[in-house]
C-alpha positions as CSV (number, residue, x, y, z in Angstrom):
1,X,122.0,106.6,92.8
2,X,120.5,105.3,89.6
3,X,121.7,106.7,86.3
4,X,120.3,106.9,82.8
5,X,122.2,104.6,80.5
6,X,123.4,105.8,77.0
7,X,120.9,103.3,75.5
8,X,118.0,104.7,77.5
9,X,118.9,108.3,76.4
10,X,119.2,107.3,72.8
11,X,115.8,105.5,72.9
12,X,114.2,108.7,74.4
13,X,115.8,110.9,71.8
14,X,114.6,108.6,69.0
15,X,111.1,108.4,70.5
16,X,110.9,112.3,70.6
17,X,112.7,112.9,67.3
18,X,115.3,114.9,69.2
19,X,119.1,115.1,69.2
20,X,121.1,114.7,72.4
21,X,119.6,116.7,75.4
22,X,121.0,120.1,76.4
23,X,121.0,119.0,80.0
24,X,120.0,116.1,82.2
25,X,119.6,116.8,85.9
26,X,118.6,114.3,88.6
27,X,115.7,115.5,90.8
28,X,113.6,114.2,93.7
29,X,110.9,111.9,92.3
30,X,109.5,110.4,95.5
31,X,110.4,107.2,97.3
32,X,109.6,104.7,94.5
33,X,111.2,106.1,91.3
34,X,114.3,107.9,90.2
35,X,113.6,111.1,88.3
36,X,115.3,113.6,86.1
37,X,114.7,117.0,84.5
38,X,115.7,116.5,80.8
39,X,116.0,119.7,78.7
40,X,116.0,119.8,74.9
41,X,116.4,122.9,72.7
42,X,112.7,123.7,72.8
43,X,111.2,121.9,75.8
44,X,111.8,120.7,79.4
45,X,110.4,117.3,80.4
46,X,110.1,115.3,83.7
47,X,111.5,111.8,83.3
48,X,110.7,108.9,85.7
49,X,112.5,105.6,85.7
50,X,111.2,102.4,87.4
51,X,113.5,99.3,87.8
52,X,111.1,97.3,90.0
53,X,109.2,94.4,88.4
54,X,105.8,96.0,88.7
55,X,104.4,98.3,85.9
56,X,104.0,101.4,88.1
57,X,104.6,103.9,85.4
58,X,102.2,102.3,82.9
59,X,99.5,102.7,85.5
60,X,100.5,106.3,86.2
61,X,100.3,107.1,82.4
62,X,96.8,105.5,82.2
63,X,95.7,107.5,85.2
64,X,97.1,110.8,84.0
65,X,95.6,110.4,80.5
66,X,92.2,109.6,82.0
67,X,92.1,112.5,84.5
68,X,93.1,114.9,81.8
69,X,89.9,114.2,79.9
70,X,87.8,115.9,82.7
71,X,89.8,119.0,83.7
72,X,89.1,122.7,83.2
73,X,92.6,123.9,82.1
74,X,91.8,127.4,83.3
75,X,92.0,126.2,86.9
76,X,93.8,122.8,87.0
77,X,96.9,121.3,85.3
78,X,97.6,117.6,85.1
79,X,100.9,116.8,83.4
80,X,100.6,115.6,79.8
81,X,102.2,112.3,79.0
82,X,104.7,112.7,76.3
83,X,106.1,109.2,76.0
84,X,106.2,105.8,77.8
85,X,108.9,103.2,77.1
86,X,109.6,99.8,78.4
87,X,113.3,99.0,77.7
88,X,114.3,95.5,78.9
89,X,111.7,95.6,81.8
90,X,112.9,99.1,82.8
91,X,109.9,101.6,82.6
92,X,110.5,105.2,81.5
93,X,107.7,107.8,81.6
94,X,108.2,111.2,80.1
95,X,105.7,113.9,81.1
96,X,105.7,117.7,80.7
97,X,107.8,119.6,83.2
98,X,105.8,122.1,85.3
99,X,107.5,124.9,87.3
100,X,105.8,125.0,90.6
101,X,105.1,128.0,92.9
102,X,103.5,128.7,96.3
103,X,100.4,130.6,95.4
104,X,97.1,130.5,97.2
105,X,95.1,127.3,96.6
106,X,91.8,128.7,95.3
107,X,92.3,127.3,91.7
108,X,93.5,124.0,93.1
109,X,90.2,123.6,95.1
110,X,88.0,124.8,92.3
111,X,89.8,122.8,89.7
112,X,89.5,119.5,91.7
113,X,85.8,120.3,92.2
114,X,85.4,120.7,88.4
115,X,87.3,117.5,87.7
116,X,85.0,115.6,90.1
117,X,81.9,117.2,88.7
118,X,82.7,116.7,85.0
119,X,83.7,113.1,85.5
120,X,80.5,112.5,87.6
121,X,78.4,114.1,84.8
122,X,79.9,111.6,82.3
123,X,77.4,109.2,84.1
124,X,79.7,106.4,85.2
125,X,77.7,103.2,86.0
126,X,80.3,101.4,88.1
127,X,82.7,102.1,91.0
128,X,86.3,100.8,90.8
129,X,88.8,100.7,88.0
130,X,89.2,98.5,84.9
131,X,93.0,98.0,85.2
132,X,95.3,96.7,88.0
133,X,96.8,99.6,89.8
134,X,99.0,100.6,92.8
135,X,98.7,102.7,95.9
136,X,102.3,103.5,96.7
137,X,104.0,100.1,96.2
138,X,100.9,98.1,97.2
139,X,98.6,96.5,94.5
140,X,95.4,98.4,94.1
141,X,92.8,95.8,92.9
142,X,91.1,96.1,89.6
143,X,87.4,95.4,89.4
144,X,84.0,97.2,88.9
145,X,81.0,97.2,91.3
146,X,77.7,98.9,90.8
147,X,77.4,99.3,94.6
148,X,79.7,101.7,96.4
149,X,79.9,99.7,99.7
150,X,80.8,96.5,97.9
151,X,83.4,98.4,95.9
152,X,85.0,100.0,98.9
153,X,85.1,96.9,101.0
154,X,85.9,94.2,98.4
155,X,88.3,96.2,96.2
156,X,90.0,98.4,98.8
157,X,89.6,97.6,102.5
158,X,89.6,93.7,102.4
159,X,92.7,93.3,100.1
160,X,94.7,95.6,102.6
161,X,93.3,93.6,105.6
162,X,94.4,90.3,104.0
163,X,98.1,91.4,103.8
164,X,98.1,93.1,107.2
165,X,100.5,91.8,109.8
166,X,98.4,89.0,111.4
167,X,99.0,90.1,115.1
168,X,97.6,93.6,114.4
169,X,93.8,92.8,114.5
170,X,92.0,89.5,115.4
171,X,89.3,88.0,113.1
172,X,86.4,89.1,115.3
173,X,87.6,92.7,115.2
174,X,88.1,92.6,111.5
175,X,84.5,91.4,111.0
176,X,83.1,94.0,113.4
177,X,84.9,96.8,111.5
178,X,83.7,95.6,108.1
179,X,80.1,95.5,109.4
180,X,80.4,99.0,111.0
181,X,81.8,100.4,107.7
182,X,78.7,98.9,105.9
183,X,76.4,100.4,108.4
184,X,77.9,103.9,108.3
185,X,77.8,104.0,104.5
186,X,74.3,102.5,104.1
187,X,72.4,105.8,104.1
188,X,75.1,107.8,102.2
189,X,74.6,108.6,98.5
190,X,78.0,108.8,97.0
191,X,78.8,110.9,93.9
192,X,80.7,108.6,91.6
193,X,83.7,110.6,90.2
194,X,87.1,109.9,88.8
195,X,89.3,110.6,91.8
196,X,93.1,111.3,92.0
197,X,93.2,108.6,94.6
198,X,96.5,109.6,96.5
199,X,95.9,113.2,97.1
200,X,98.3,114.3,99.8
201,X,100.1,117.6,99.7
202,X,103.2,116.0,98.1
203,X,101.2,115.2,95.0
204,X,99.6,118.7,94.5
205,X,100.7,122.3,94.2
206,X,100.3,125.4,92.1
207,X,102.1,126.4,88.8
208,X,103.6,129.8,88.2
209,X,100.3,131.3,86.9
210,X,98.5,130.2,90.1
211,X,96.7,127.2,88.5
212,X,96.3,124.1,90.6
213,X,98.5,121.1,89.7
214,X,98.0,117.5,90.6
215,X,100.2,114.5,89.8
216,X,101.3,111.0,90.8
217,X,97.7,109.7,90.8
218,X,96.3,106.3,91.8
219,X,92.9,106.9,90.2
220,X,89.6,105.0,90.4
221,X,85.9,105.7,90.1
222,X,84.9,106.4,93.7
223,X,82.9,108.6,96.0
224,X,84.3,112.1,95.4
225,X,84.8,112.5,99.1
226,X,87.7,110.1,99.2
227,X,90.0,112.7,97.7
228,X,88.9,115.4,100.2
229,X,89.3,112.9,103.1
230,X,92.9,112.2,102.0
231,X,93.8,115.9,101.9
232,X,93.0,116.0,105.6
233,X,95.2,113.0,106.5
234,X,98.6,114.8,106.5
235,X,97.5,118.4,106.1
236,X,99.0,121.0,103.8
237,X,95.7,122.1,102.2
238,X,94.5,125.6,103.1
239,X,91.2,127.2,104.0
240,X,90.6,128.6,100.4
241,X,91.2,125.2,98.9
242,X,88.2,123.8,100.8
243,X,86.1,126.9,100.4
244,X,86.4,126.7,96.6
245,X,85.8,122.9,96.5
246,X,82.7,123.0,98.7
247,X,81.2,125.7,96.6
248,X,80.9,123.0,93.9
249,X,80.2,120.1,96.3
250,X,78.6,121.3,99.6
251,X,79.6,119.2,102.7
252,X,77.1,116.4,103.3
253,X,75.7,114.9,106.5
254,X,78.1,112.4,108.2
255,X,81.2,113.7,106.2
256,X,83.4,113.8,109.4
257,X,82.8,110.1,110.0
258,X,83.4,109.2,106.4
259,X,86.8,111.0,106.5
260,X,87.9,108.4,109.0
261,X,86.4,105.5,107.1
262,X,87.9,106.5,103.8
263,X,91.4,107.3,105.4
264,X,91.3,103.9,107.0
265,X,92.3,102.6,103.5
266,X,95.4,104.8,103.4
267,X,96.4,104.0,107.0
268,X,96.1,100.3,106.3
269,X,98.3,100.8,103.2
270,X,100.9,102.7,105.2
271,X,100.9,100.0,107.8
272,X,101.5,97.4,105.1
273,X,104.2,99.4,103.4
274,X,106.1,100.7,106.4
275,X,104.8,99.0,109.5
276,X,106.1,100.7,112.7
277,X,103.7,103.4,114.2
278,X,101.2,102.9,111.4
279,X,100.3,99.6,112.9
280,X,99.2,101.4,116.1
281,X,97.3,103.9,113.9
282,X,95.4,101.0,112.4
283,X,94.2,100.0,115.9
284,X,93.3,103.6,116.7
285,X,91.3,104.0,113.5
286,X,89.5,100.7,114.2
287,X,88.6,102.0,117.7
288,X,87.2,105.2,116.2
289,X,85.2,103.4,113.6
290,X,83.7,100.9,116.0
291,X,82.8,103.8,118.4
292,X,80.9,105.7,115.8
């Protein structure tokens, strides 16, 4: 189990202008980072520490700060970044601590819809993202494209296919699936929004006042439907979440097919990170896409 060193604690206190914390308690922070709840006399913070040689937390900080520009705080909470430190190649990210609760998901759905709408209304010209990022532990390629199909294939699907275990799919199948994705997306008009990018139920919830909360993003400018597609990958999002969201963005023709196409990215990524049963799922998704 990772610990916080006295040097790290002193650096944090100095950054915040605080004396020694009242309490430091290790908490679950996902599979990639260690995490703590750190309490001072007047505030509680969530602290993440990354000892890997990739700047995961710098990317997370960037995503959180960008997403917060577009939220309606009446309905959606995104943790505020308090501080980011890089101490001898160890990253530390401090964000506000949010007490979670299990309320209905109305405000979560409405708040996500408002985030997508407000970011889309900022009139983004390009799809993609200007900085190198990560999806889980896998690199998420930076780059900007003015065409959604080029962006989705060149910056998301193809980089995942290039690192896929070679025996999973042959070249002919890969070419066929790329062409089929192009064909299926050709007549679709995407709404370019700043998306969370990794929106499964483990990265969302509600706070004690019933507002929606989203965290651990892997953001990019993308078709707003990619977030909704991912909510359907592992479940955990309730009827009222979708009702509220679709009041803002009604379901468009072909959405059920695009759910499969957009989640193909995450299935490829899981296959690349974990292997095992996800490699079979890649083949299943390819079959589904080719049979559309």
